[in-house]
N, C-alpha and C positions, 0 to 999 in steps of 0.2 A: 731232563730229557735231552736238552741241547748238549750237555756235557757228554752224554753217551754217544751221540752222533759224532761229536768232535773226536772222541777217542777211537771210534770205529773207522771213520773215513778221513779225518783231517789230522795227520800227525802234527804234534806241537812244533817239530823242527825237522828239516830234511835229514835223512839218514842215508848211509851207504856211499857218501862222497869219498873219493880217494884223495888222500893228502899228498903233499909233495914228497914226503918221505917214502910213501908206498910207491909212488910213480918212479922215484929214483931206484928203488929196490927192483923194479920190474925191468930196468934197462939191461942189465947183463943177460938175463934169461931171454929177453927179446932179441938182443944181438946174436946170441947163440942160435936161436931158432931161424933168424934171417940167414945166418951163415949156412945152416943145414939146408935150407931151401936153395941157396946158391949152388951148393955141391950137388944137390939132387938134379940140377939142370944138366949135369954131365951125362948120366945114364939116360935121361929123358931125350937128349939130343941123339944119343946112340940108338935108342929105340925108334925114333923117327927115321933115322937113316936106314934102319932095317926094314921099316914098313913102307916107306915112300916109294912109289913106282918110278922107274926111269922112263924117259921118252925115247923110243926107238926111231931112228931116222935112216933113210936109205940114200946113198950117194950114187947117182947114175953117171956113167962116163959122159962127160960133156953136156949133162942135162941138169946140173945142180943137185940140190938136196930136196927130198920129199919125205913125208911121214905117212906110214900106212894108216888105214882108216882106224879111227878111235885113239890113236896114239897121242894126238894133240890134247886130249882131255886129261891125260895123266899129269900134266903140269898143274892143272887145277886140283886134281886129286891129292897131289903132294902137299899143296898149301892147305887144303881142307883137313888133311890128317894132322898137320902141325897145329892148326887152330883148335881142333878137338882135343889134342893132347895137352896144350897149354891151358885151355879152359878147364879141363878136368883137374890138371895140376893145381890151378888156383883155388878151385872149389874145395878140393881135398885139403890143401894147405890151410884154408880158412877154418874148415871143420876141425882139423887136428888142433889148431891154435885155440879154438874155443873149448876143447876138452881139457885144456890146462887151466883148471878152475882157479888155482891160486895166483894166476897171472892175468886174469881177464881184465881188460881195460884199454884205454886209448894207446898206451905204449905198445902193447902186443898187436893191436890193430895196425898201427903204422908199420911195425916190423914185418907182419905177414904180407902186407901189401907190397912193401919195398922188396922183401925177400922173394916173393913170387915174381915180381917184375924182373929182378936180376936173374933168377933161375930160368925163367922163360927165355930171356935174352941169351943167356949162355947156351941153352938148349938149341936155339936157332943157329948160333955160330958153330957149335960142335957138330950139329947135324949137317951143316953145309960143308964142314971139313971132312966128315966121314962119308958123305954121299958118294956112291960109286957109280961108275959107268961101265957098261960091258965092253969087252974088247971087240974091235972090228972083225966081222965075219963075212967072207965072200958068199954071195947068194945070187940066185937067178930071179929076176923080177919081171913081172908083166908090166910094161910101162903104162898100160891103160889103167891099172889099179892105182897109180899115182897121179893120174890125170895128165899124163905127158903124151904129146902127139909124136910118138916114136913108132918104130916098126912093131907089128903084132907079135913077133917072135920074142921069147924071153931074152933078156940081155944080162950080161954079168954086171953085178953091182956090189957094193960093200954096205953091209948093215952095221951100224954102230948105235950108240945111245948117248943121250945127254944126261948128266947127273941131275937129280931133282933139286929144286930150290925150296927152302922153307918159307919164302915170301919176305915181305918187308919187315924191318925191325919192329915197327909199331904193333905187330901182332902180339908182342909180349905184354902190351897193355891189357889184353884180354885176360891174362892170368891174374894181374893185379885187380881187375874189376871183379873177376870171379871170387877171389879171396875176400875182397871187401864185402861183396854181397852175401857170401856165406856167413861171415862173421857178424855182420849187422843184422841179418835176418834171424840168426840164432839169438842175438841179444833182444830183438823185438819179441820173439816167441817166448823167451824167458820172462820178460816183463818186469823184472826187479831192477830197482835203481842201481843196486850194487852188482847186478848181473849174476847173482848167487855166488859171488866170489868167495872162495875158501882161502882164508889168509894163512892157513897152515901149509908150509912148503912140503 
């Protein structure tokens, strides 16, 4: 009876361990995937620059610069869009890496985390370079709308915009965290010691 229980629940020796040779074989594929994630950061940054709202400002003659109502919130909106994009990028990168059954393991996990970090950082830098600002436009402004103690009659002013900012560099860490969580959660759900790795390339 005891031998039956041991056979059913207690394997005689651990199985599914990856050897050094298998880990070395994973390195080229992991480096290629990390490089792909780095390149994906280029269109991701361009997409952010397309979606991020600009902040319009109005320059009154002799009265400084003011923002119309609600425009100041667009700076936060631009950063929020960047956070959502890089977080989605990291989760998708982790899920795609997990689908590569014959390369599942710690090497691919490290590659997807570092590749996501690098791709998200590139996206932020490219987005900052491509972010656009509208050309100055002459307008008539009611000074009261800007909180200025000026005459009640509309006065000539110039409306322009500030290019959006993707936020600080450390937002890229969100992509790496999302990739790691997606990969690790998939391994936990799988439940096998070898992560159901298929050794046939």
